[in-house]
C-alpha positions as CSV (number, residue, x, y, z in Angstrom):
1,M,42.1,-27.3,28.5
2,R,44.6,-27.5,25.6
3,A,46.2,-24.6,23.9
4,I,46.4,-23.8,20.2
5,F,48.2,-21.0,18.5
6,V,46.7,-19.5,15.3
7,Q,48.6,-17.1,13.0
8,F,46.4,-14.9,10.9
9,K,47.1,-13.3,7.5
10,C,44.7,-10.4,7.1
11,T,43.4,-8.5,4.1
12,P,45.4,-5.3,3.8
13,G,44.4,-2.7,6.4
14,H,42.3,-5.1,8.5
15,A,44.7,-6.6,11.1
16,Y,43.6,-4.4,14.0
17,R,39.9,-4.9,13.1
18,V,40.5,-8.7,13.1
19,A,42.2,-8.5,16.5
20,E,39.4,-6.5,17.9
21,A,36.8,-8.9,16.5
22,L,38.6,-11.8,18.1
23,V,38.7,-10.1,21.5
24,E,35.1,-9.2,21.3
25,T,33.6,-12.4,20.0
26,V,35.8,-15.5,20.8
27,E,35.6,-16.5,24.4
28,E,38.3,-19.1,24.0
29,L,40.9,-16.4,23.2
30,S,43.6,-16.0,25.7
31,E,45.8,-13.3,24.0
32,V,46.4,-11.9,20.5
33,Y,49.5,-10.0,19.3
34,S,50.3,-8.2,16.1
35,T,53.5,-9.6,14.5
36,S,55.9,-8.9,11.7
37,G,56.6,-11.4,8.9
38,Q,54.4,-13.5,6.8
39,F,51.4,-13.3,9.2
40,D,49.9,-10.2,10.8
41,L,48.6,-11.6,14.1
42,I,49.2,-14.6,16.4
43,A,46.6,-15.6,18.9
44,K,46.5,-18.2,21.7
45,F,43.3,-20.1,22.4
46,Y,42.3,-22.6,25.1
47,L,39.9,-25.3,23.9
48,E,38.1,-28.0,25.9
49,P,39.7,-31.4,25.4
50,D,36.8,-32.7,23.4
51,R,36.5,-29.6,21.2
52,D,37.3,-30.2,17.5
53,T,40.2,-28.0,16.5
54,G,39.4,-28.1,12.8
55,H,35.8,-27.0,13.3
56,F,36.8,-24.3,15.7
57,V,39.3,-22.8,13.3
58,T,37.3,-23.1,10.1
59,E,33.9,-22.0,11.6
60,R,34.9,-19.5,14.3
61,L,38.2,-18.0,13.2
62,Q,38.4,-18.2,9.4
63,T,35.0,-16.6,9.1
64,V,36.0,-13.4,10.8
65,E,35.8,-10.5,8.3
66,G,39.3,-9.6,7.1
67,V,40.9,-13.0,7.7
68,A,42.6,-14.1,4.5
69,D,44.5,-17.2,5.8
70,T,45.4,-19.0,9.0
71,F,48.1,-21.3,10.2
72,T,47.4,-23.4,13.3
73,T,49.8,-25.0,15.8
74,V,48.6,-27.4,18.5
75,A,50.6,-27.1,21.7
76,F,51.5,-30.2,23.8
77,K,53.2,-29.2,27.0
78,A,53.9,-25.8,28.6
79,F,57.3,-25.6,30.3
80,R,56.8,-22.2,32.0
């Protein structure tokens, strides 16, 4: 499994609904946090090694109602 982190910018007033939708519908989700700053949420997902990250983000995450923008970071090594 490989980890990716996705930051979400949500339409105003929708951040908690987006977080709930991710928890309820995306089995690859590990955890999701509300954040301050440019983005409203950050979430950690675990994908199978052969899973296409671009398709996962654009088809499964960017289509969640209330998501206005995303920023994806692929993680290479966990140190603890």
